[in-house]
C-alpha positions in Angstrom: 13.2 -41.9 28.1 11.0 -41.4 31.2 7.9 -40.9 29.3 8.5 -44.2 27.6 8.6 -46.0 31.0 5.6 -44.1 32.4 3.3 -47.0 32.1 5.7 -49.2 34.1 6.4 -46.6 36.7 2.6 -46.0 37.4 1.8 -49.7 37.4 4.7 -50.5 39.9 3.2 -47.8 42.3 -0.3 -48.9 41.7 0.4 -52.6 42.3 2.3 -51.9 45.5 -0.4 -49.4 46.9 -3.2 -51.7 45.9 -1.7 -54.7 47.7 -0.9 -52.6 50.9 -4.4 -51.3 50.8 -6.0 -54.8 50.3 -4.0 -56.7 53.0 -6.2 -55.8 55.9 -9.2 -56.8 53.9 -7.5 -60.1 53.1 -6.7 -60.6 56.7 -10.2 -60.3 57.8 -11.6 -62.3 54.7 -10.1 -65.5 56.4 -13.0 -65.5 58.8 -15.6 -64.0 56.6 -16.1 -63.3 52.9 -15.3 -59.7 52.2 -15.8 -57.5 49.1 -13.1 -55.3 47.8 -14.2 -52.6 45.2 -11.6 -51.2 42.7 -12.5 -48.2 40.6 -10.6 -47.3 37.3 -11.7 -44.0 35.7 -9.6 -44.3 32.4 -9.4 -48.0 31.9 -8.5 -48.8 28.3 -9.1 -52.2 26.9 -7.2 -53.9 29.6 -4.5 -55.7 27.4 -2.1 -54.4 24.7 0.1 -55.9 22.2 3.8 -56.2 22.9 5.8 -56.2 26.0 5.6 -53.5 28.6 8.5 -51.0 27.9 11.1 -51.4 30.7 9.5 -54.5 32.1 12.6 -56.9 31.2 14.9 -54.2 33.0 12.9 -54.5 36.2 13.0 -58.3 36.1 16.7 -58.3 35.5 17.1 -56.5 38.8 16.1 -59.6 40.6 15.9 -59.4 44.4 17.1 -55.9 44.5 13.5 -54.9 43.8 11.8 -55.9 47.1 8.2 -55.1 46.5 7.1 -58.0 44.1 3.5 -57.0 43.6 3.7 -56.1 40.0 6.3 -58.6 39.0 4.2 -61.3 40.4 1.1 -60.0 38.6 3.0 -60.4 35.4 4.8 -63.6 36.0 2.1 -65.9 34.4 1.8 -63.8 31.1 5.1 -62.2 30.2 4.7 -63.5 26.6 0.9 -62.4 26.2 1.3 -58.6 25.5 1.2 -56.3 28.6 -1.6 -55.4 31.0 -3.7 -52.3 31.5 -4.2 -51.0 34.8 -7.5 -52.8 35.6 -6.2 -56.3 34.6 -3.1 -55.6 36.6 -5.2 -54.7 39.6 -7.4 -57.6 39.3 -4.3 -60.0 39.2 -2.8 -58.2 42.3 -6.0 -58.3 44.2 -6.4 -62.1 43.4 -3.0 -62.8 44.8 -3.5 -60.7 48.0 -7.1 -62.0 48.7 -7.0 -65.6 47.4 -10.5 -66.9 47.1 -11.9 -65.4 50.3 -11.8 -61.7 49.2 -14.4 -61.1 46.5 -13.1 -58.5 44.2 -15.5 -56.1 42.3 -14.3 -53.7 39.8 -16.0 -50.6 38.1 -14.1 -49.9 34.9 -14.7 -46.8 33.0 -13.6 -45.5 29.5 -15.1 -42.6 27.6 -14.8 -44.6 24.3 -17.6 -47.3 23.8 -15.4 -49.0 21.4 -12.6 -49.5 24.0 -15.3 -50.9 26.4 -16.2 -53.4 23.8 -12.7 -54.5 23.6 -12.5 -54.7 27.3 -15.4 -57.2 27.4 -13.1 -59.7 25.9 -10.3 -59.2 28.3 -12.0 -59.8 31.7 -10.1 -62.5 33.7 -12.0 -63.0 36.9 -14.0 -61.2 39.6 -17.0 -59.1 39.0 -16.2 -56.6 36.4 -18.6 -53.8 35.7 -17.9 -51.8 32.4 -18.9 -48.2 32.0 -18.6 -45.6 29.4 -19.0 -42.0 30.7 -17.2 -38.7 31.3 -14.6 -39.8 34.0 -15.3 -37.2 36.6 -19.1 -37.6 36.4 -18.5 -41.4 36.6 -16.3 -41.1 39.8 -19.0 -38.8 41.5 -21.8 -41.2 40.7 -19.5 -43.9 42.2 -18.9 -42.0 45.4 -22.6 -41.3 45.7 -23.2 -45.2 46.4 -24.0 -46.3 50.0 -20.8 -48.4 50.1 -17.7 -46.4 49.0 -15.0 -47.9 46.8 -11.8 -49.2 48.5 -9.4 -47.9 46.0 -9.7 -45.5 43.0 -7.0 -45.3 40.2 -7.1 -42.0 38.2 -4.9 -41.7 35.0 -6.2 -38.7 33.0 -5.4 -39.1 29.2 -2.7 -36.7 27.8 -5.2 -35.0 25.5 -7.8 -34.2 28.2 -7.3 -30.6 28.9 -9.5 -30.8 31.9 -7.5 -33.6 33.3 -5.1 -31.7 35.7 -7.9 -29.5 37.2 -10.3 -32.3 37.6 -7.7 -34.6 39.0 -7.0 -32.0 41.6 -10.7 -31.8 42.5 -10.9 -35.7 42.5 -7.9 -36.0 44.8 -9.2 -33.5 47.3 -12.6 -35.2 47.2 -11.2 -38.6 47.9 -8.8 -37.3 50.7 -11.9 -35.7 52.4 -14.0 -39.1 52.0 -10.9 -41.1 53.3 -11.0 -43.3 49.9 -7.6 -44.6 49.0 -6.4 -43.4 45.5 -3.7 -42.9 43.1 -3.5 -40.2 40.4 -0.9 -39.9 37.6 0.1 -36.6 36.4 2.5 -34.9 33.8 5.6 -33.6 35.4 5.6 -30.2 33.4 4.0 -27.6 35.4 2.9 -30.0 38.1 3.9 -28.0 41.1 0.8 -26.0 41.6 -1.3 -29.2 41.5 0.9 -30.9 44.0 0.6 -27.8 46.5 -3.1 -27.8 46.0 -3.5 -31.4 46.7 -1.0 -31.6 49.5 0.6 -34.9 48.7 3.9 -36.0 47.7 4.6 -36.5 44.0 6.6 -39.7 43.2 8.4 -38.9 39.8 10.6 -40.6 37.3 12.8 -38.1 35.6 15.3 -38.1 32.9 18.4 -36.1 32.9 16.6 -33.1 31.4 13.8 -33.1 34.0 11.3 -34.7 31.7 9.2 -37.6 33.1 6.1 -38.8 34.7 4.6 -38.7 38.3 2.0 -40.4 40.5 0.7 -39.4 43.8 -1.2 -41.5 46.6 -3.7 -40.2 49.2 -6.8 -41.2 51.1 -4.7 -43.8 53.1 -2.9 -45.3 50.2 0.2 -43.3 51.0 0.9 -45.7 53.8 2.9 -47.7 51.3 5.4 -44.9 50.6 7.9 -46.0 53.2 7.9 -49.5 51.8 8.7 -48.4 48.1 11.1 -45.5 48.6 14.1 -47.7 48.1 12.6 -49.5 45.3 11.6 -46.4 43.4 15.3 -45.2 43.5 16.5 -48.6 42.2 13.8 -48.9 39.6 14.6 -45.3 38.2 18.3 -46.2 38.0 17.5 -49.4 36.1 15.5 -47.3 33.7 18.5 -44.8 33.3 16.6 -42.1 35.2 16.3 -40.7 38.7 13.7 -40.9 41.3 12.4 -37.4 42.6 9.9 -37.1 45.6 8.3 -33.8 44.9 6.9 -32.2 48.1 4.2 -29.3 48.4 5.8 -26.0 48.7 3.8 -25.0 51.7 4.1 -25.1 55.5 1.3 -27.4 56.0 1.3 -30.6 53.9 0.9 -34.3 54.3 2.9 -37.3 52.9 
């Protein structure tokens, strides 16, 4: 069950965190044009056939879901397949910043074929498409003079390096104070949570299986806004929300 709704769970958290992170930029953009740079390390083609599993469940909750960032991003295209993370991010940033905040996106996927598909799915803003190893891509992005304003890392399930590299990436981004979100498989994740030192936001079924995401680098400031929503969202998906804490004395939220 929970794995079926992993994309929805991750997208809800991503949209909320991205909107919260971009809000101060949008406020400043009223007086002067400001760039907001979003980085997606495992982008995919941007659009997929069929509806997003669980989306209708969320829509049926109506006003009980208070954070509307994801729902508003989908509002204009419910019947047109479902969005990948970077198209969702572009819509969220467009709604937050309006026309004054210039959105730049660095979109990476290891597969050149997928990047070719992505070219046809761009909706707006300045989208740069790349095809590299995701960790090397991220390192090169962080070597630029101007750091990105948000990084989304969603390691593919078949990447055996994913968990270890995601830990390194999260620690690096925290050190550089770059807001980020990392997704992870729940099985055997406690060590990773301990090393990163952040709270995991997990959707679990009744057997303890599921998916998780963590926020850091400043993006974690959205947690208090969405805790109640995550509880209601998990219940709507016939699961439960679990906040996994690092098992050490010194940790951050």
